[in-house]
C-alpha positions as CSV (number, residue, x, y, z in Angstrom):
1,I,280.5,-0.8,150.8
2,L,283.7,-0.7,148.6
3,A,283.1,-4.4,147.7
4,W,279.6,-3.7,146.6
5,S,280.7,-0.5,144.7
6,G,283.5,-1.9,142.6
7,G,286.3,-0.7,144.7
8,I,289.6,-2.5,145.4
9,L,291.1,-1.8,148.9
10,L,294.9,-1.3,148.2
11,K,296.0,0.1,151.8
12,F,294.4,0.4,155.1
13,A,296.6,2.3,157.5
14,G,294.4,2.6,160.7
15,D,293.3,6.1,160.0
16,A,293.3,6.2,156.3
17,M,292.7,4.1,153.1
18,L,293.7,3.9,149.5
19,V,290.9,2.6,147.2
20,Y,291.3,1.7,143.4
21,F,288.4,1.8,141.0
22,P,289.3,0.0,137.7
23,H,288.8,1.7,134.4
24,Q,285.2,0.9,132.9
25,A,283.6,1.9,129.7
26,E,282.6,5.6,129.3
27,K,284.7,6.6,132.5
28,Q,281.9,5.1,134.7
29,Q,284.6,4.3,137.4
30,A,284.5,8.0,138.4
31,S,280.7,7.7,139.2
32,W,280.9,4.5,141.0
33,A,283.9,5.9,143.2
34,V,281.8,9.2,143.8
35,R,278.6,7.1,145.0
36,A,280.7,4.7,147.2
37,G,282.3,7.8,149.0
38,V,278.6,9.2,149.5
39,R,277.6,5.8,151.0
40,M,280.7,5.6,153.2
41,L,279.8,9.3,154.5
42,T,276.4,8.4,155.2
43,A,277.4,5.0,157.0
44,I,279.8,6.6,159.2
45,S,277.5,9.3,160.4
46,K,275.7,6.5,162.4
47,F,279.0,6.3,164.6
48,S,279.2,10.2,165.4
49,N,278.5,9.5,169.2
50,I,280.2,6.4,170.6
51,E,279.7,6.2,174.2
52,T,282.9,4.8,176.1
53,P,283.7,4.5,179.8
54,L,286.1,7.5,179.5
55,E,284.3,9.9,177.0
56,T,282.1,10.1,173.9
57,I,284.1,9.3,170.8
58,S,282.9,10.7,167.2
59,L,284.2,9.0,164.1
60,K,284.3,11.3,161.1
61,M,285.5,11.0,157.5
62,K,286.6,13.3,154.7
63,I,287.2,11.8,151.2
64,G,289.2,12.8,148.2
65,V,288.6,11.2,144.7
66,A,290.8,11.7,141.7
67,T,290.9,10.4,138.1
68,G,294.1,10.0,135.9
69,E,296.8,7.9,134.8
70,F,299.1,5.9,137.0
71,L,301.4,3.1,137.0
72,S,300.4,-0.1,138.9
73,A,302.9,-2.7,139.7
74,S,303.4,-5.8,142.2
75,V,306.7,-4.7,144.0
76,G,308.8,-6.6,146.6
77,S,310.3,-10.2,146.7
78,R,309.1,-13.7,147.1
79,Q,309.1,-13.1,150.8
80,R,306.8,-10.1,150.6
81,M,305.0,-8.5,147.9
82,E,302.6,-5.7,147.7
83,Y,300.4,-4.0,144.9
84,A,301.3,-0.5,144.4
85,I,300.0,2.4,142.5
86,L,302.1,5.4,141.6
87,G,301.6,8.8,139.6
88,E,300.2,12.2,139.5
89,A,296.4,10.6,140.1
90,I,297.7,9.4,143.5
91,S,298.9,13.0,144.5
92,Q,295.9,14.5,143.2
93,T,293.7,12.2,145.5
94,M,295.8,13.3,148.4
95,G,295.4,16.7,147.2
96,A,291.5,16.5,147.0
97,E,291.3,15.0,150.5
98,S,293.5,18.0,151.8
99,A,291.2,20.4,150.0
100,A,288.3,19.2,152.2
101,T,287.9,21.9,154.9
102,G,286.2,19.4,157.4
103,P,284.7,16.0,158.0
104,G,281.8,15.0,155.9
105,Q,283.1,16.4,152.7
106,L,283.7,14.6,149.5
107,V,286.3,16.5,147.2
108,I,287.2,15.5,143.6
109,N,289.6,16.8,141.2
110,Q,288.6,18.4,137.8
111,A,289.4,15.3,135.8
112,T,286.9,13.3,138.0
113,A,284.3,16.1,137.6
114,D,284.6,16.0,133.8
115,C,283.6,12.3,133.9
116,L,280.4,13.0,135.9
117,D,277.0,13.9,134.5
118,E,274.7,16.6,135.6
119,S,273.0,14.2,138.1
120,F,276.3,15.1,140.3
121,P,275.9,18.4,142.1
122,L,279.1,20.2,142.2
123,A,280.4,23.2,144.2
124,E,283.8,24.9,143.8
125,Q,286.1,24.0,146.6
126,A,289.6,25.0,145.6
127,P,291.4,25.6,142.2
128,G,291.1,22.4,140.4
129,Y,288.9,20.9,142.9
130,C,285.1,20.5,143.4
131,R,283.1,19.4,146.4
132,I,280.0,17.0,145.9
133,D,277.0,18.9,147.0
134,L,275.5,16.2,149.4
135,D,272.5,18.3,150.4
136,T,271.2,18.1,146.8
137,F,272.6,14.7,145.9
138,A,270.2,12.1,144.9
139,D,270.0,9.0,147.1
140,P,273.0,6.9,146.2
141,D,270.9,3.8,146.8
142,S,268.8,4.7,143.9
143,Y,272.0,3.7,141.8
144,E,272.9,0.7,143.9
145,I,275.8,-1.2,142.3
146,K,276.3,-4.7,142.9
147,A,279.4,-6.7,142.3
148,E,278.9,-9.8,140.1
149,K,278.4,-13.0,142.3
150,R,281.3,-15.5,141.9
151,R,280.4,-19.1,141.1
152,A,281.1,-21.0,144.4
153,R,283.7,-23.7,144.2
154,G,282.0,-27.0,145.0
155,A,283.5,-29.3,147.3
156,I,285.2,-32.5,145.8
157,S,282.8,-35.5,145.7
158,F,283.3,-38.4,148.1
159,D,283.6,-40.9,145.2
160,A,286.6,-38.8,143.6
161,S,289.6,-40.7,142.7
162,P,292.8,-40.4,144.5
163,E,294.3,-38.6,141.6
164,A,291.6,-36.1,141.8
165,I,292.0,-35.7,145.4
166,L,295.8,-35.0,145.0
167,G,295.2,-32.6,142.1
168,L,292.8,-30.5,144.4
169,M,295.3,-30.5,147.2
170,Q,298.1,-29.3,144.8
171,D,295.9,-26.4,143.5
172,T,295.3,-25.5,147.3
173,L,299.1,-25.6,147.9
174,D,299.7,-23.4,144.8
175,Q,297.2,-20.9,145.9
176,I,298.8,-20.7,149.4
177,H,302.2,-20.3,147.9
178,A,300.9,-17.5,145.6
179,L,299.4,-15.7,148.5
180,R,302.1,-16.0,151.0
181,P,304.2,-13.2,149.7
182,Y,301.3,-10.8,150.3
183,I,300.7,-11.9,154.0
184,A,303.2,-10.8,156.9
185,H,305.4,-13.7,157.7
186,E,304.3,-13.6,161.5
187,L,300.8,-14.1,160.5
188,V,301.5,-17.0,158.1
189,E,303.3,-18.8,160.9
190,R,300.3,-18.1,163.3
191,I,297.8,-19.5,160.7
192,I,299.8,-22.6,160.2
193,A,300.5,-23.4,164.0
194,Q,296.8,-22.8,164.8
195,A,295.2,-24.3,161.6
196,Q,293.1,-26.9,163.5
197,R,291.4,-24.3,165.7
198,R,290.6,-22.3,162.5
199,R,291.1,-19.2,164.7
200,F,293.8,-17.4,166.5
201,D,293.6,-14.9,169.5
202,S,294.5,-11.2,168.9
203,Q,297.8,-9.9,170.1
204,F,298.5,-6.5,171.2
205,L,302.3,-5.8,171.1
206,L,304.4,-2.8,171.2
207,T,305.6,-2.1,167.5
208,T,307.4,0.7,165.6
209,V,306.0,2.2,162.5
210,M,308.1,3.9,159.5
211,F,306.4,6.2,157.0
212,C,308.5,7.2,154.1
213,N,307.5,9.7,151.4
214,F,309.3,9.4,148.0
215,D,309.8,12.5,145.9
216,G,310.6,12.4,142.3
217,L,308.6,9.3,141.2
218,E,305.9,11.2,139.4
219,K,308.4,13.1,137.5
220,L,310.3,10.0,136.4
221,L,306.9,8.3,135.3
222,D,306.3,11.7,133.2
223,I,309.7,11.2,131.6
224,W,309.1,7.6,130.8
225,G,305.7,8.7,129.2
């Protein structure tokens, strides 16, 4: 849904995700984001009752959307890189999600509401936040947004010269080196080790996760302007 609605998935943390909608003319990215959210809520409703051997599981979702300025940057080292976005808009996004009082709600900040036209029914949710009234919202499929198709890269011809083949191999290696910092080291090693199979088996290993919340970055960005 995100790929077809112009969204770029920045982070997926198991039970949460952070999605970026790039700037568009006339602030259309706000309406694209809201319509994507409505589609996601509609799609997950099909998984409200999942039967398992132990119990029935219900998958639910609530969504926060915010519009504003932020800083984007690739951070890390040659061993590991990650694309990050920072700023008040990110805090507003989390605030919008927290303002949702229950699953099935899509809450937006005032800046996002200011970008929408009258076809988006809004209801007051909390100070600075509005809720999309899904009961009266037009079918989002009426506004289906499709990403532009990329031109397929043709395979090299059988009669290509050795120089052309070497050039293609070098281009492929350059792409791999560019992507490697963004992929976990262990995953890269497994891909290389099992390249001939073109697949590798999943592993379920005990691991430890750290979550760090940095305070003061938004104020620093404000000082920098």
